[in-house]
Predicted model as a PDB file, atoms N, CA, C, CB and O in Angstrom, pLDDT in the B-factor column:
MODEL        1                                                                  
ATOM      1  N   ILE A   1       3.185 -45.889  80.206  1.00 71.00           N  
ATOM      2  CA  ILE A   1       4.199 -45.909  81.246  1.00 71.00           C  
ATOM      3  C   ILE A   1       4.272 -44.523  81.858  1.00 71.00           C  
ATOM      4  CB  ILE A   1       5.583 -46.352  80.685  1.00 71.00           C  
ATOM      5  O   ILE A   1       4.304 -43.522  81.142  1.00 71.00           O  
ATOM      6  N   ARG A   2       4.298 -44.467  83.130  1.00 82.00           N  
ATOM      7  CA  ARG A   2       4.332 -43.175  83.813  1.00 82.00           C  
ATOM      8  C   ARG A   2       5.729 -42.793  84.301  1.00 82.00           C  
ATOM      9  CB  ARG A   2       3.380 -43.194  84.982  1.00 82.00           C  
ATOM     10  O   ARG A   2       5.880 -41.797  85.009  1.00 82.00           O  
ATOM     11  N   THR A   3       6.728 -43.550  83.943  1.00 85.00           N  
ATOM     12  CA  THR A   3       8.104 -43.249  84.311  1.00 85.00           C  
ATOM     13  C   THR A   3       8.645 -42.162  83.389  1.00 85.00           C  
ATOM     14  CB  THR A   3       8.988 -44.522  84.242  1.00 85.00           C  
ATOM     15  O   THR A   3       8.499 -42.271  82.171  1.00 85.00           O  
ATOM     16  N   PRO A   4       9.262 -41.124  83.930  1.00 88.00           N  
ATOM     17  CA  PRO A   4       9.838 -40.084  83.071  1.00 88.00           C  
ATOM     18  C   PRO A   4      10.928 -40.668  82.171  1.00 88.00           C  
ATOM     19  CB  PRO A   4      10.414 -38.934  83.926  1.00 88.00           C  
ATOM     20  O   PRO A   4      11.643 -41.588  82.569  1.00 88.00           O  
ATOM     21  N   LEU A   5      11.049 -40.129  80.961  1.00 89.00           N  
ATOM     22  CA  LEU A   5      12.060 -40.624  80.023  1.00 89.00           C  
ATOM     23  C   LEU A   5      13.471 -40.502  80.586  1.00 89.00           C  
ATOM     24  CB  LEU A   5      11.967 -39.868  78.708  1.00 89.00           C  
ATOM     25  O   LEU A   5      14.330 -41.337  80.300  1.00 89.00           O  
ATOM     26  N   LYS A   6      13.707 -39.482  81.373  1.00 89.00           N  
ATOM     27  CA  LYS A   6      15.023 -39.282  81.974  1.00 89.00           C  
ATOM     28  C   LYS A   6      15.422 -40.486  82.835  1.00 89.00           C  
ATOM     29  CB  LYS A   6      15.033 -37.996  82.819  1.00 89.00           C  
ATOM     30  O   LYS A   6      16.598 -40.844  82.901  1.00 89.00           O  
ATOM     31  N   GLU A   7      14.443 -41.103  83.491  1.00 92.00           N  
ATOM     32  CA  GLU A   7      14.715 -42.279  84.314  1.00 92.00           C  
ATOM     33  C   GLU A   7      14.684 -43.574  83.496  1.00 92.00           C  
ATOM     34  CB  GLU A   7      13.704 -42.362  85.451  1.00 92.00           C  
ATOM     35  O   GLU A   7      15.383 -44.532  83.826  1.00 92.00           O  
ATOM     36  N   LEU A   8      13.894 -43.605  82.457  1.00 91.00           N  
ATOM     37  CA  LEU A   8      13.724 -44.801  81.654  1.00 91.00           C  
ATOM     38  C   LEU A   8      14.893 -45.047  80.689  1.00 91.00           C  
ATOM     39  CB  LEU A   8      12.439 -44.704  80.880  1.00 91.00           C  
ATOM     40  O   LEU A   8      15.289 -46.197  80.497  1.00 91.00           O  
ATOM     41  N   LEU A   9      15.438 -44.015  80.094  1.00 91.00           N  
ATOM     42  CA  LEU A   9      16.499 -44.155  79.097  1.00 91.00           C  
ATOM     43  C   LEU A   9      17.714 -44.955  79.569  1.00 91.00           C  
ATOM     44  CB  LEU A   9      16.947 -42.804  78.670  1.00 91.00           C  
ATOM     45  O   LEU A   9      18.197 -45.800  78.815  1.00 91.00           O  
ATOM     46  N   PRO A  10      18.228 -44.730  80.774  1.00 92.00           N  
ATOM     47  CA  PRO A  10      19.396 -45.515  81.207  1.00 92.00           C  
ATOM     48  C   PRO A  10      19.109 -47.019  81.343  1.00 92.00           C  
ATOM     49  CB  PRO A  10      19.897 -44.983  82.533  1.00 92.00           C  
ATOM     50  O   PRO A  10      20.043 -47.821  81.347  1.00 92.00           O  
ATOM     51  N   GLN A  11      17.863 -47.403  81.452  1.00 93.00           N  
ATOM     52  CA  GLN A  11      17.495 -48.804  81.607  1.00 93.00           C  
ATOM     53  C   GLN A  11      17.345 -49.526  80.263  1.00 93.00           C  
ATOM     54  CB  GLN A  11      16.204 -48.908  82.390  1.00 93.00           C  
ATOM     55  O   GLN A  11      17.252 -50.753  80.228  1.00 93.00           O  
ATOM     56  N   LEU A  12      17.321 -48.779  79.168  1.00 94.00           N  
ATOM     57  CA  LEU A  12      17.108 -49.355  77.843  1.00 94.00           C  
ATOM     58  C   LEU A  12      18.420 -49.492  77.080  1.00 94.00           C  
ATOM     59  CB  LEU A  12      16.128 -48.499  77.046  1.00 94.00           C  
ATOM     60  O   LEU A  12      19.392 -48.791  77.363  1.00 94.00           O  
ATOM     61  N   ASP A  13      18.436 -50.399  76.113  1.00 95.00           N  
ATOM     62  CA  ASP A  13      19.599 -50.634  75.269  1.00 95.00           C  
ATOM     63  C   ASP A  13      19.691 -49.514  74.211  1.00 95.00           C  
ATOM     64  CB  ASP A  13      19.514 -52.046  74.590  1.00 95.00           C  
ATOM     65  O   ASP A  13      18.828 -49.448  73.336  1.00 95.00           O  
ATOM     66  N   PRO A  14      20.705 -48.637  74.262  1.00 90.00           N  
ATOM     67  CA  PRO A  14      20.777 -47.495  73.346  1.00 90.00           C  
ATOM     68  C   PRO A  14      20.758 -47.848  71.856  1.00 90.00           C  
ATOM     69  CB  PRO A  14      22.008 -46.728  73.634  1.00 90.00           C  
ATOM     70  O   PRO A  14      20.127 -47.117  71.092  1.00 90.00           O  
ATOM     71  N   PRO A  15      21.412 -48.923  71.394  1.00 91.00           N  
ATOM     72  CA  PRO A  15      21.310 -49.233  69.960  1.00 91.00           C  
ATOM     73  C   PRO A  15      19.911 -49.703  69.543  1.00 91.00           C  
ATOM     74  CB  PRO A  15      22.326 -50.300  69.596  1.00 91.00           C  
ATOM     75  O   PRO A  15      19.554 -49.617  68.368  1.00 91.00           O  
ATOM     76  N   GLU A  16      19.128 -50.192  70.490  1.00 95.00           N  
ATOM     77  CA  GLU A  16      17.804 -50.729  70.161  1.00 95.00           C  
ATOM     78  C   GLU A  16      16.689 -49.685  70.292  1.00 95.00           C  
ATOM     79  CB  GLU A  16      17.495 -51.911  71.058  1.00 95.00           C  
ATOM     80  O   GLU A  16      15.741 -49.703  69.506  1.00 95.00           O  
ATOM     81  N   PHE A  17      16.785 -48.784  71.262  1.00 94.00           N  
ATOM     82  CA  PHE A  17      15.746 -47.775  71.493  1.00 94.00           C  
ATOM     83  C   PHE A  17      16.331 -46.386  71.275  1.00 94.00           C  
ATOM     84  CB  PHE A  17      15.153 -47.899  72.927  1.00 94.00           C  
ATOM     85  O   PHE A  17      17.312 -46.003  71.912  1.00 94.00           O  
ATOM     86  N   TRP A  18      15.719 -45.647  70.373  1.00 93.00           N  
ATOM     87  CA  TRP A  18      16.184 -44.310  70.035  1.00 93.00           C  
ATOM     88  C   TRP A  18      15.188 -43.270  70.493  1.00 93.00           C  
ATOM     89  CB  TRP A  18      16.425 -44.184  68.537  1.00 93.00           C  
ATOM     90  O   TRP A  18      13.979 -43.433  70.330  1.00 93.00           O  
ATOM     91  N   GLN A  19      15.708 -42.197  71.068  1.00 94.00           N  
ATOM     92  CA  GLN A  19      14.860 -41.053  71.382  1.00 94.00           C  
ATOM     93  C   GLN A  19      14.869 -40.174  70.142  1.00 94.00           C  
ATOM     94  CB  GLN A  19      15.361 -40.268  72.672  1.00 94.00           C  
ATOM     95  O   GLN A  19      15.928 -39.749  69.682  1.00 94.00           O  
ATOM     96  N   ILE A  20      13.678 -39.899  69.599  1.00 95.00           N  
ATOM     97  CA  ILE A  20      13.596 -39.101  68.377  1.00 95.00           C  
ATOM     98  C   ILE A  20      13.005 -37.713  68.628  1.00 95.00           C  
ATOM     99  CB  ILE A  20      12.765 -39.829  67.338  1.00 95.00           C  
ATOM    100  O   ILE A  20      13.031 -36.845  67.756  1.00 95.00           O  
ATOM    101  N   HIS A  21      12.482 -37.528  69.815  1.00 94.00           N  
ATOM    102  CA  HIS A  21      11.880 -36.250  70.187  1.00 94.00           C  
ATOM    103  C   HIS A  21      11.914 -36.177  71.702  1.00 94.00           C  
ATOM    104  CB  HIS A  21      10.407 -36.102  69.629  1.00 94.00           C  
ATOM    105  O   HIS A  21      12.157 -37.185  72.365  1.00 94.00           O  
ATOM    106  N   ARG A  22      11.678 -35.023  72.246  1.00 91.00           N  
ATOM    107  CA  ARG A  22      11.718 -34.838  73.693  1.00 91.00           C  
ATOM    108  C   ARG A  22      10.850 -35.847  74.435  1.00 91.00           C  
ATOM    109  CB  ARG A  22      11.280 -33.438  74.044  1.00 91.00           C  
ATOM    110  O   ARG A  22      11.208 -36.282  75.530  1.00 91.00           O  
ATOM    111  N   SER A  23       9.724 -36.218  73.857  1.00 89.00           N  
ATOM    112  CA  SER A  23       8.795 -37.115  74.543  1.00 89.00           C  
ATOM    113  C   SER A  23       8.527 -38.409  73.779  1.00 89.00           C  
ATOM    114  CB  SER A  23       7.495 -36.404  74.783  1.00 89.00           C  
ATOM    115  O   SER A  23       7.514 -39.065  74.019  1.00 89.00           O  
ATOM    116  N   THR A  24       9.426 -38.788  72.856  1.00 92.00           N  
ATOM    117  CA  THR A  24       9.170 -39.958  72.027  1.00 92.00           C  
ATOM    118  C   THR A  24      10.378 -40.879  71.936  1.00 92.00           C  
ATOM    119  CB  THR A  24       8.753 -39.527  70.644  1.00 92.00           C  
ATOM    120  O   THR A  24      11.476 -40.455  71.577  1.00 92.00           O  
ATOM    121  N   LEU A  25      10.155 -42.147  72.268  1.00 92.00           N  
ATOM    122  CA  LEU A  25      11.143 -43.207  72.086  1.00 92.00           C  
ATOM    123  C   LEU A  25      10.590 -44.198  71.078  1.00 92.00           C  
ATOM    124  CB  LEU A  25      11.484 -43.912  73.439  1.00 92.00           C  
ATOM    125  O   LEU A  25       9.389 -44.464  71.061  1.00 92.00           O  
ATOM    126  N   VAL A  26      11.460 -44.747  70.237  1.00 94.00           N  
ATOM    127  CA  VAL A  26      11.032 -45.778  69.297  1.00 94.00           C  
ATOM    128  C   VAL A  26      12.046 -46.914  69.291  1.00 94.00           C  
ATOM    129  CB  VAL A  26      10.860 -45.193  67.875  1.00 94.00           C  
ATOM    130  O   VAL A  26      13.225 -46.713  69.581  1.00 94.00           O  
ATOM    131  N   ARG A  27      11.574 -48.094  68.962  1.00 94.00           N  
ATOM    132  CA  ARG A  27      12.472 -49.231  68.755  1.00 94.00           C  
ATOM    133  C   ARG A  27      13.024 -49.071  67.344  1.00 94.00           C  
ATOM    134  CB  ARG A  27      11.728 -50.635  68.950  1.00 94.00           C  
ATOM    135  O   ARG A  27      12.260 -48.981  66.384  1.00 94.00           O  
ATOM    136  N   ALA A  28      14.332 -49.037  67.216  1.00 92.00           N  
ATOM    137  CA  ALA A  28      14.967 -48.787  65.921  1.00 92.00           C  
ATOM    138  C   ALA A  28      14.544 -49.813  64.872  1.00 92.00           C  
ATOM    139  CB  ALA A  28      16.483 -48.796  66.071  1.00 92.00           C  
ATOM    140  O   ALA A  28      14.373 -49.468  63.703  1.00 92.00           O  
ATOM    141  N   SER A  29      14.378 -51.051  65.272  1.00 94.00           N  
ATOM    142  CA  SER A  29      14.005 -52.097  64.316  1.00 94.00           C  
ATOM    143  C   SER A  29      12.569 -51.962  63.826  1.00 94.00           C  
ATOM    144  CB  SER A  29      14.196 -53.459  64.942  1.00 94.00           C  
ATOM    145  O   SER A  29      12.193 -52.612  62.851  1.00 94.00           O  
ATOM    146  N   ALA A  30      11.758 -51.133  64.478  1.00 95.00           N  
ATOM    147  CA  ALA A  30      10.360 -50.929  64.075  1.00 95.00           C  
ATOM    148  C   ALA A  30      10.200 -49.808  63.051  1.00 95.00           C  
ATOM    149  CB  ALA A  30       9.511 -50.623  65.294  1.00 95.00           C  
ATOM    150  O   ALA A  30       9.108 -49.603  62.522  1.00 95.00           O  
ATOM    151  N   ILE A  31      11.283 -49.081  62.768  1.00 94.00           N  
ATOM    152  CA  ILE A  31      11.218 -47.984  61.810  1.00 94.00           C  
ATOM    153  C   ILE A  31      11.137 -48.559  60.395  1.00 94.00           C  
ATOM    154  CB  ILE A  31      12.450 -47.043  61.956  1.00 94.00           C  
ATOM    155  O   ILE A  31      11.991 -49.341  59.978  1.00 94.00           O  
ATOM    156  N   GLU A  32      10.104 -48.160  59.677  1.00 94.00           N  
ATOM    157  CA  GLU A  32       9.931 -48.632  58.307  1.00 94.00           C  
ATOM    158  C   GLU A  32      10.523 -47.654  57.293  1.00 94.00           C  
ATOM    159  CB  GLU A  32       8.452 -48.854  58.014  1.00 94.00           C  
ATOM    160  O   GLU A  32      11.262 -48.053  56.394  1.00 94.00           O  
ATOM    161  N   VAL A  33      10.188 -46.359  57.447  1.00 93.00           N  
ATOM    162  CA  VAL A  33      10.611 -45.349  56.486  1.00 93.00           C  
ATOM    163  C   VAL A  33      10.998 -44.070  57.219  1.00 93.00           C  
ATOM    164  CB  VAL A  33       9.494 -45.069  55.458  1.00 93.00           C  
ATOM    165  O   VAL A  33      10.358 -43.683  58.196  1.00 93.00           O  
ATOM    166  N   VAL A  34      12.054 -43.418  56.734  1.00 94.00           N  
ATOM    167  CA  VAL A  34      12.453 -42.092  57.208  1.00 94.00           C  
ATOM    168  C   VAL A  34      12.255 -41.137  56.038  1.00 94.00           C  
ATOM    169  CB  VAL A  34      13.955 -42.072  57.733  1.00 94.00           C  
ATOM    170  O   VAL A  34      12.776 -41.368  54.947  1.00 94.00           O  
ATOM    171  N   ASN A  35      11.507 -40.075  56.264  1.00 93.00           N  
ATOM    172  CA  ASN A  35      11.219 -39.090  55.216  1.00 93.00           C  
ATOM    173  C   ASN A  35      11.795 -37.735  55.586  1.00 93.00           C  
ATOM    174  CB  ASN A  35       9.704 -38.974  54.978  1.00 93.00           C  
ATOM    175  O   ASN A  35      11.834 -37.361  56.758  1.00 93.00           O  
ATOM    176  N   ARG A  36      12.244 -37.000  54.565  1.00 92.00           N  
ATOM    177  CA  ARG A  36      12.708 -35.622  54.752  1.00 92.00           C  
ATOM    178  C   ARG A  36      11.835 -34.738  53.877  1.00 92.00           C  
ATOM    179  CB  ARG A  36      14.244 -35.458  54.392  1.00 92.00           C  
ATOM    180  O   ARG A  36      11.677 -35.000  52.684  1.00 92.00           O  
ATOM    181  N   ASP A  37      11.260 -33.678  54.475  1.00 92.00           N  
ATOM    182  CA  ASP A  37      10.409 -32.784  53.687  1.00 92.00           C  
ATOM    183  C   ASP A  37      11.252 -31.700  53.014  1.00 92.00           C  
ATOM    184  CB  ASP A  37       9.324 -32.141  54.579  1.00 92.00           C  
ATOM    185  O   ASP A  37      12.476 -31.697  53.140  1.00 92.00           O  
ATOM    186  N   GLU A  38      10.601 -30.786  52.305  1.00 94.00           N  
ATOM    187  CA  GLU A  38      11.293 -29.728  51.566  1.00 94.00           C  
ATOM    188  C   GLU A  38      12.127 -28.827  52.463  1.00 94.00           C  
ATOM    189  CB  GLU A  38      10.294 -28.893  50.811  1.00 94.00           C  
ATOM    190  O   GLU A  38      13.144 -28.284  52.034  1.00 94.00           O  
ATOM    191  N   ALA A  39      11.695 -28.671  53.705  1.00 93.00           N  
ATOM    192  CA  ALA A  39      12.402 -27.814  54.649  1.00 93.00           C  
ATOM    193  C   ALA A  39      13.535 -28.561  55.372  1.00 93.00           C  
ATOM    194  CB  ALA A  39      11.421 -27.250  55.668  1.00 93.00           C  
ATOM    195  O   ALA A  39      14.255 -27.961  56.170  1.00 93.00           O  
ATOM    196  N   GLY A  40      13.697 -29.861  55.098  1.00 89.00           N  
ATOM    197  CA  GLY A  40      14.762 -30.627  55.730  1.00 89.00           C  
ATOM    198  C   GLY A  40      14.367 -31.307  57.022  1.00 89.00           C  
ATOM    199  O   GLY A  40      15.206 -31.939  57.663  1.00 89.00           O  
ATOM    200  N   ARG A  41      13.111 -31.193  57.420  1.00 93.00           N  
ATOM    201  CA  ARG A  41      12.650 -31.830  58.661  1.00 93.00           C  
ATOM    202  C   ARG A  41      12.418 -33.313  58.419  1.00 93.00           C  
ATOM    203  CB  ARG A  41      11.352 -31.158  59.186  1.00 93.00           C  
ATOM    204  O   ARG A  41      11.927 -33.715  57.365  1.00 93.00           O  
ATOM    205  N   LEU A  42      12.780 -34.124  59.418  1.00 95.00           N  
ATOM    206  CA  LEU A  42      12.628 -35.571  59.315  1.00 95.00           C  
ATOM    207  C   LEU A  42      11.356 -36.046  60.005  1.00 95.00           C  
ATOM    208  CB  LEU A  42      13.839 -36.273  59.913  1.00 95.00           C  
ATOM    209  O   LEU A  42      10.911 -35.472  60.999  1.00 95.00           O  
ATOM    210  N   SER A  43      10.787 -37.106  59.453  1.00 95.00           N  
ATOM    211  CA  SER A  43       9.685 -37.815  60.108  1.00 95.00           C  
ATOM    212  C   SER A  43       9.884 -39.290  59.815  1.00 95.00           C  
ATOM    213  CB  SER A  43       8.265 -37.307  59.609  1.00 95.00           C  
ATOM    214  O   SER A  43      10.521 -39.654  58.826  1.00 95.00           O  
ATOM    215  N   ILE A  44       9.338 -40.138  60.676  1.00 95.00           N  
ATOM    216  CA  ILE A  44       9.463 -41.574  60.479  1.00 95.00           C  
ATOM    217  C   ILE A  44       8.084 -42.220  60.476  1.00 95.00           C  
ATOM    218  CB  ILE A  44      10.351 -42.199  61.569  1.00 95.00           C  
ATOM    219  O   ILE A  44       7.127 -41.694  61.043  1.00 95.00           O  
ATOM    220  N   SER A  45       8.012 -43.366  59.826  1.00 95.00           N  
ATOM    221  CA  SER A  45       6.820 -44.203  59.858  1.00 95.00           C  
ATOM    222  C   SER A  45       7.241 -45.537  60.451  1.00 95.00           C  
ATOM    223  CB  SER A  45       6.179 -44.377  58.423  1.00 95.00           C  
ATOM    224  O   SER A  45       8.281 -46.092  60.096  1.00 95.00           O  
ATOM    225  N   LEU A  46       6.413 -46.043  61.361  1.00 95.00           N  
ATOM    226  CA  LEU A  46       6.694 -47.330  61.981  1.00 95.00           C  
ATOM    227  C   LEU A  46       5.933 -48.429  61.262  1.00 95.00           C  
ATOM    228  CB  LEU A  46       6.329 -47.311  63.472  1.00 95.00           C  
ATOM    229  O   LEU A  46       4.908 -48.170  60.632  1.00 95.00           O  
ATOM    230  N   ARG A  47       6.426 -49.641  61.353  1.00 93.00           N  
ATOM    231  CA  ARG A  47       5.798 -50.773  60.676  1.00 93.00           C  
ATOM    232  C   ARG A  47       4.358 -51.008  61.128  1.00 93.00           C  
ATOM    233  CB  ARG A  47       6.611 -52.022  60.912  1.00 93.00           C  
ATOM    234  O   ARG A  47       3.500 -51.299  60.295  1.00 93.00           O  
ATOM    235  N   ALA A  48       4.081 -50.892  62.390  1.00 87.00           N  
ATOM    236  CA  ALA A  48       2.766 -51.248  62.931  1.00 87.00           C  
ATOM    237  C   ALA A  48       1.832 -50.051  63.089  1.00 87.00           C  
ATOM    238  CB  ALA A  48       2.934 -51.924  64.265  1.00 87.00           C  
ATOM    239  O   ALA A  48       0.770 -50.171  63.700  1.00 87.00           O  
ATOM    240  N   CYS A  49       2.215 -48.907  62.546  1.00 88.00           N  
ATOM    241  CA  CYS A  49       1.429 -47.696  62.774  1.00 88.00           C  
ATOM    242  C   CYS A  49       1.443 -46.835  61.510  1.00 88.00           C  
ATOM    243  CB  CYS A  49       1.980 -46.897  63.992  1.00 88.00           C  
ATOM    244  O   CYS A  49       2.487 -46.659  60.883  1.00 88.00           O  
ATOM    245  N   SER A  50       0.290 -46.307  61.145  1.00 87.00           N  
ATOM    246  CA  SER A  50       0.223 -45.466  59.956  1.00 87.00           C  
ATOM    247  C   SER A  50       0.573 -44.001  60.248  1.00 87.00           C  
ATOM    248  CB  SER A  50      -1.162 -45.549  59.351  1.00 87.00           C  
ATOM    249  O   SER A  50       0.784 -43.216  59.323  1.00 87.00           O  
ATOM    250  N   GLU A  51       0.631 -43.641  61.509  1.00 89.00           N  
ATOM    251  CA  GLU A  51       0.932 -42.269  61.911  1.00 89.00           C  
ATOM    252  C   GLU A  51       2.412 -41.957  61.685  1.00 89.00           C  
ATOM    253  CB  GLU A  51       0.557 -42.045  63.388  1.00 89.00           C  
ATOM    254  O   GLU A  51       3.276 -42.794  61.945  1.00 89.00           O  
ATOM    255  N   LYS A  52       2.698 -40.738  61.197  1.00 94.00           N  
ATOM    256  CA  LYS A  52       4.082 -40.283  61.046  1.00 94.00           C  
ATOM    257  C   LYS A  52       4.507 -39.589  62.327  1.00 94.00           C  
ATOM    258  CB  LYS A  52       4.237 -39.328  59.820  1.00 94.00           C  
ATOM    259  O   LYS A  52       3.741 -38.824  62.912  1.00 94.00           O  
ATOM    260  N   LEU A  53       5.734 -39.860  62.761  1.00 95.00           N  
ATOM    261  CA  LEU A  53       6.279 -39.256  63.968  1.00 95.00           C  
ATOM    262  C   LEU A  53       7.381 -38.284  63.591  1.00 95.00           C  
ATOM    263  CB  LEU A  53       6.809 -40.333  64.936  1.00 95.00           C  
ATOM    264  O   LEU A  53       8.250 -38.607  62.782  1.00 95.00           O  
ATOM    265  N   ALA A  54       7.348 -37.103  64.173  1.00 95.00           N  
ATOM    266  CA  ALA A  54       8.360 -36.083  63.894  1.00 95.00           C  
ATOM    267  C   ALA A  54       9.659 -36.418  64.625  1.00 95.00           C  
ATOM    268  CB  ALA A  54       7.852 -34.680  64.310  1.00 95.00           C  
ATOM    269  O   ALA A  54       9.648 -36.918  65.750  1.00 95.00           O  
ATOM    270  N   VAL A  55      10.767 -36.133  63.963  1.00 96.00           N  
ATOM    271  CA  VAL A  55      12.093 -36.275  64.566  1.00 96.00           C  
ATOM    272  C   VAL A  55      12.601 -34.858  64.809  1.00 96.00           C  
ATOM    273  CB  VAL A  55      13.090 -37.113  63.640  1.00 96.00           C  
ATOM    274  O   VAL A  55      12.665 -34.053  63.880  1.00 96.00           O  
ATOM    275  N   SER A  56      12.962 -34.551  66.052  1.00 95.00           N  
ATOM    276  CA  SER A  56      13.444 -33.200  66.333  1.00 95.00           C  
ATOM    277  C   SER A  56      14.864 -33.030  65.801  1.00 95.00           C  
ATOM    278  CB  SER A  56      13.397 -32.908  67.852  1.00 95.00           C  
ATOM    279  O   SER A  56      15.575 -34.013  65.594  1.00 95.00           O  
ATOM    280  N   ARG A  57      15.274 -31.789  65.580  1.00 93.00           N  
ATOM    281  CA  ARG A  57      16.614 -31.497  65.067  1.00 93.00           C  
ATOM    282  C   ARG A  57      17.695 -32.050  65.979  1.00 93.00           C  
ATOM    283  CB  ARG A  57      16.802 -29.996  64.899  1.00 93.00           C  
ATOM    284  O   ARG A  57      18.748 -32.481  65.509  1.00 93.00           O  
ATOM    285  N   LEU A  58      17.440 -32.041  67.277  1.00 93.00           N  
ATOM    286  CA  LEU A  58      18.413 -32.540  68.254  1.00 93.00           C  
ATOM    287  C   LEU A  58      18.754 -34.004  68.016  1.00 93.00           C  
ATOM    288  CB  LEU A  58      17.879 -32.361  69.670  1.00 93.00           C  
ATOM    289  O   LEU A  58      19.893 -34.415  68.238  1.00 93.00           O  
ATOM    290  N   TYR A  59      17.779 -34.803  67.563  1.00 93.00           N  
ATOM    291  CA  TYR A  59      17.985 -36.239  67.386  1.00 93.00           C  
ATOM    292  C   TYR A  59      18.117 -36.648  65.923  1.00 93.00           C  
ATOM    293  CB  TYR A  59      16.848 -36.996  68.015  1.00 93.00           C  
ATOM    294  O   TYR A  59      18.203 -37.841  65.633  1.00 93.00           O  
ATOM    295  N   ALA A  60      18.136 -35.714  65.009  1.00 92.00           N  
ATOM    296  CA  ALA A  60      18.238 -36.023  63.577  1.00 92.00           C  
ATOM    297  C   ALA A  60      19.567 -36.700  63.225  1.00 92.00           C  
ATOM    298  CB  ALA A  60      18.080 -34.744  62.755  1.00 92.00           C  
ATOM    299  O   ALA A  60      19.651 -37.394  62.212  1.00 92.00           O  
ATOM    300  N   SER A  61      20.593 -36.512  64.037  1.00 89.00           N  
ATOM    301  CA  SER A  61      21.901 -37.112  63.744  1.00 89.00           C  
ATOM    302  C   SER A  61      21.844 -38.645  63.766  1.00 89.00           C  
ATOM    303  CB  SER A  61      22.945 -36.617  64.753  1.00 89.00           C  
ATOM    304  O   SER A  61      22.711 -39.295  63.183  1.00 89.00           O  
ATOM    305  N   LEU A  62      20.849 -39.225  64.423  1.00 86.00           N  
ATOM    306  CA  LEU A  62      20.686 -40.685  64.423  1.00 86.00           C  
ATOM    307  C   LEU A  62      20.460 -41.231  63.017  1.00 86.00           C  
ATOM    308  CB  LEU A  62      19.519 -41.086  65.324  1.00 86.00           C  
ATOM    309  O   LEU A  62      20.735 -42.400  62.746  1.00 86.00           O  
ATOM    310  N   PHE A  63      19.962 -40.387  62.133  1.00 84.00           N  
ATOM    311  CA  PHE A  63      19.571 -40.822  60.802  1.00 84.00           C  
ATOM    312  C   PHE A  63      20.547 -40.391  59.714  1.00 84.00           C  
ATOM    313  CB  PHE A  63      18.211 -40.298  60.485  1.00 84.00           C  
ATOM    314  O   PHE A  63      20.253 -40.566  58.531  1.00 84.00           O  
ATOM    315  N   LYS A  64      21.684 -39.840  60.073  1.00 78.00           N  
ATOM    316  CA  LYS A  64      22.663 -39.379  59.085  1.00 78.00           C  
ATOM    317  C   LYS A  64      23.108 -40.509  58.152  1.00 78.00           C  
ATOM    318  CB  LYS A  64      23.879 -38.783  59.792  1.00 78.00           C  
ATOM    319  O   LYS A  64      23.278 -40.286  56.954  1.00 78.00           O  
ATOM    320  N   ALA A  65      23.296 -41.705  58.681  1.00 68.00           N  
ATOM    321  CA  ALA A  65      23.812 -42.829  57.892  1.00 68.00           C  
ATOM    322  C   ALA A  65      22.755 -43.442  57.000  1.00 68.00           C  
ATOM    323  CB  ALA A  65      24.374 -43.890  58.802  1.00 68.00           C  
ATOM    324  O   ALA A  65      23.085 -44.253  56.135  1.00 68.00           O  
ATOM    325  N   MET A  66      21.494 -43.083  57.180  1.00 64.00           N  
ATOM    326  CA  MET A  66      20.403 -43.689  56.402  1.00 64.00           C  
ATOM    327  C   MET A  66      20.200 -42.957  55.108  1.00 64.00           C  
ATOM    328  CB  MET A  66      19.103 -43.699  57.198  1.00 64.00           C  
ATOM    329  O   MET A  66      19.326 -43.323  54.322  1.00 64.00           O  
TER     330      MET A  66                                                      
ENDMDL                                                                          
END                                                                             
């Protein structure tokens, strides 16, 4: 998609799509595992992907309840 996230975010359902980094959106229901490393940084793994995605400090508050 070539639409900037700034324009795309208002069109999406906030409880369903989470911004986890400046350039990364994920469907919340697709998150399989949330990991915290020794330094306290968060990363997530999605169900359909083996790659780990970094969660920036700005968006880490989404995962406080987990």
